C-alpha positions, 0 to 999 in steps of 0.5 A: 500500500502506497504511503502518502506524505502531506507537506506544507511548502512555503508559497509566499513570504508572510507579511505580519501574521502567517496565513494559510495561503502562505503555504501550499499543502501537497500530497505525494507518495513517500519515496523508497528508502535508499541505503543509509536512510530511515523514514520517520513518522512525525508525531509532534512539531514544535511551534517556535518564534524562529519558524516565523524568522525562517520564513523571511528573506533576511540575514539569519543564523540559518538560510531562509526557507526557500519558496517551494520548500517544506517548512523547516521545524523542530519535531519529534517522531518515530522511525517506521522503516529503516535502511540505516545502521544507525536507526532501528524501527521504533526509535524516537528521533528529535530534530528538524523534521519539518511541517510534514507527516513523514521525514526521510533522514539520511545518515549524512545528516545524522548530526542534525538529529538526536535518538532518544532513549526508550526509558524516558521518565517524562511525556513525549511533548515535554521533550520538545518543551521543558526538557527540550530546546526550550528548557535548554535555552533557558538553562544555558541563558542563566548558567552560561550567558548571564549566570544569575546569582543568589539574591540578585533580581532576574526579570524574564519577559514572555515569562508564561511562554515555553522558554520564559516559564522555565527560565524563571523557575531556574532563576528561583532554583539558583536563589534569585528574586524573579519577576516575570512579564506577561500579557494578562492578569491570568498569566501573571497569577499563574506565574506567581501562584503556580510557578513560584515567581516573586512578582509578575507584571502585566504589560497590557495594563496601563500602569505596567511600567510603574508596576515594573519599578515597584517589583524591582526596588533594588534594580535588575541584575539579569534580564532574560530577554525574549520580547524586545521593543518597549518591554526591553527598553523598560527593563534596561532602564531598571538595570543596575550598573554592570547588569547582564542581558541574555538576549534570547529573542525579539518576538515583538519584531518578528511580525512587524513590517516596519522594524523599529530602530532602538536606542541603545544608549542605556547600554553605555550609560549602565555599562551593560553586558548584552549577549545574544545566543542560540540553543543550537550553539551548544552541541553537548547538551546531555547535562542540561537535559539530565538536570531538566528531566531531574527537576521536572520529575522531582517537581522542582520545575513545572512543565506545561504544554499547549497542544493543538492538532492537525498538520494543516493547521500549522500556519494558524497555530504558529500565530498563537505565539504572537497573539499570546493565546497559549501558555507554556510550550506550544506544540502541534500534534501531527499523529498519535503517539506510537 
């Protein structure tokens, strides 16, 4: 029986939020495997702000997705057929699987994928969130890029999202006073009541800048920045001399057609250290994953996922990242776990 692979291929480069019409849903037969290849059934896709960046023809850390190509995306799947000595049927694989039902992995690209152990102690979705690249990003941001120390004040923007929620909890484990910035009273209550943040600031409130000042009476020592724009500028203005910024993302700019110019004079005035980074910079993540799994299974870190369904819905699901209509890690379930 011929297996059919559905693929979402980039048709036009989006302006602003993503539309279904920016992609073409194609169906084609799954190709015959060659020696050194395996076939992976995609189970979950990670919905990340970087997906939106990859759609744009701008300078970035990876080539933009070309018109006509399958949309690039991190995912988790199971090997269903193999002609490779490195993969066996039943193996769980994580890597750039793309917006499609099936992905062919070639041994020549083996470095781009991770085979996961079979005796996992956390659910599969958590391996793309708190114990995956989201957690790894938060982990290295606060242990390597801008290490936060006991007694310091850490501010995390987009704090109810997949990276921010874990960053804030890691900050608490390291003994910091943690202030989260999120959109809406419910998310702010969640940060304090459920995740243990010391304070939360609702950037949608009219007096949010005053609330930020009240929540950081001793200034800000470390800023884990996910947003950019007015939020970042307000946090930088609260930083102590010699403060550190882990620049993880600038999601406020990703769907903007007119990217604002920022005034970085505050960086000079306060002698701030600002360092951008990517989780892809870290090749040996075994310790980070081990620590994250340990913290999640022991209950010291709470993992949360928002799971949507249906490959065909990927473009609109991605927009939830920019609309703020989710909590924790945003995932798309493509197929039932097998």
